Kinemage of the C-alpha trace (Angstrom):
@kinemage 1
@onewidth
@group {chain A} dominant
@subgroup {mainchain}
@vectorlist {calphas} color= white
{ca unk a 1} P 77.725 92.145 131.154
{ca unk a 2} L 79.973 91.599 134.267
{ca unk a 3} L 82.957 93.444 131.777
{ca unk a 4} L 80.002 96.264 131.540
{ca unk a 5} L 79.403 96.577 134.539
{ca unk a 6} L 83.484 95.936 136.095
{ca unk a 7} L 84.236 98.819 133.572
{ca unk a 8} L 81.487 101.574 135.136
{ca unk a 9} L 83.238 99.756 138.389
{ca unk a 10} L 86.140 101.128 137.692
{ca unk a 11} L 84.988 104.631 136.016
{ca unk a 12} L 83.044 105.534 138.975
{ca unk a 13} L 86.364 104.594 141.451
{ca unk a 14} L 88.451 106.722 139.071
{ca unk a 15} L 86.139 109.738 138.933
{ca unk a 16} L 85.202 108.941 143.198
{ca unk a 17} L 89.413 109.895 143.232
{ca unk a 18} L 89.548 112.504 141.036
{ca unk a 19} L 87.217 113.972 142.790
{ca unk a 20} L 87.743 113.585 146.328
{ca unk a 21} L 91.611 114.522 145.598
{ca unk a 22} L 90.397 117.805 144.150
{ca unk a 23} L 87.749 117.974 147.265
{ca unk a 24} L 90.578 118.174 149.775
{ca unk a 25} L 91.944 120.659 147.847
{ca unk a 26} L 89.067 123.129 148.317
{ca unk a 27} L 89.330 124.809 151.723
{ca unk a 28} L 85.951 123.560 154.105
{ca unk a 29} L 86.008 120.042 152.615
{ca unk a 30} L 87.436 116.493 154.373
{ca unk a 31} L 86.793 113.232 154.177
{ca unk a 32} L 83.826 112.179 155.575
{ca unk a 33} L 84.945 108.244 155.799
{ca unk a 34} L 87.031 107.200 158.203
{ca unk a 35} L 88.829 104.279 156.581
{ca unk a 36} L 89.882 106.695 153.894
{ca unk a 37} L 90.851 109.360 156.080
{ca unk a 38} L 93.545 107.160 157.645
{ca unk a 39} L 94.386 105.823 154.115
{ca unk a 40} L 95.104 110.006 153.585
{ca unk a 41} L 96.846 110.191 156.709
{ca unk a 42} L 99.110 107.030 156.291
{ca unk a 43} L 100.181 107.181 152.634
{ca unk a 44} L 99.271 110.756 151.513
{ca unk a 45} L 99.214 110.908 148.022
{ca unk a 46} L 99.421 107.215 147.171
{ca unk a 47} L 95.781 106.986 149.737
{ca unk a 48} L 93.998 105.655 146.569
{ca unk a 49} L 95.934 102.436 146.814
{ca unk a 50} L 93.757 100.611 149.142
{ca unk a 51} L 90.596 102.302 146.310
{ca unk a 52} L 92.554 99.844 144.066
{ca unk a 53} L 92.548 96.610 146.197
{ca unk a 54} L 89.190 96.841 146.229
{ca unk a 55} L 88.201 96.684 142.563
{ca unk a 56} L 91.153 94.084 141.746
{ca unk a 57} L 88.915 91.651 144.797
{ca unk a 58} L 85.812 93.217 142.793
{ca unk a 59} L 87.106 91.250 139.316
{ca unk a 60} L 88.632 88.530 141.163
{ca unk a 61} L 85.520 87.493 143.169
{ca unk a 62} L 82.622 89.652 141.256
{ca unk a 63} L 82.962 89.158 138.238
{ca unk a 64} L 81.681 85.906 138.033
{ca unk a 65} L 77.924 86.879 138.534
{ca unk a 66} L 76.403 90.343 137.510
{ca unk a 67} L 74.283 91.430 139.931
{ca unk a 68} L 77.189 91.603 142.596
{ca unk a 69} L 79.000 93.743 140.483
{ca unk a 70} L 76.611 96.139 139.452
{ca unk a 71} L 75.277 97.494 143.708
{ca unk a 72} L 79.155 97.979 143.871
{ca unk a 73} L 78.826 99.853 141.098
{ca unk a 74} L 76.183 101.356 141.532
{ca unk a 75} L 77.242 102.555 145.582
{ca unk a 76} L 80.693 103.666 143.657
{ca unk a 77} L 78.228 106.142 141.975
{ca unk a 78} L 76.407 107.218 144.334
{ca unk a 79} L 79.283 108.444 146.584
{ca unk a 80} L 80.862 109.850 143.490
{ca unk a 81} L 77.459 111.843 143.157
{ca unk a 82} L 77.414 112.837 146.267
{ca unk a 83} L 81.846 114.619 145.940
{ca unk a 84} L 80.151 115.913 143.196
{ca unk a 85} L 77.176 117.812 144.325
{ca unk a 86} L 80.169 118.566 147.496
{ca unk a 87} L 82.196 120.575 145.023
{ca unk a 88} L 78.963 122.158 143.529
{ca unk a 89} L 78.393 124.112 146.235
{ca unk a 90} L 81.711 125.022 147.897
C-alpha cells in the first residue's frame, strides 16, 4: 500500500510542478505560496528541486506507514487540482 501511495505522491507532485510552470506562463497567474515563490525567484527553472527534497523526505520518513503518505499525497493532489482550476478559468 505504501508503494502505491508513494507513486501517487510522486505523480501529484509532477502534476503540481507542471501545472504551476505552465500557469506562471499565463498572464495574471502567480504563485500563491511565498516559500515556492521565493524558490522560483532564487532558483529560476530549478525552483522545483526543494519539492523533490520533500518527496525524498516523505519516502524516507513516511514510507513505513500508509496513512501519513495518504495525507501528504492527498494534500498534494488538492494543490494540483487547484492549479488545474486556475488554468481552466484563465
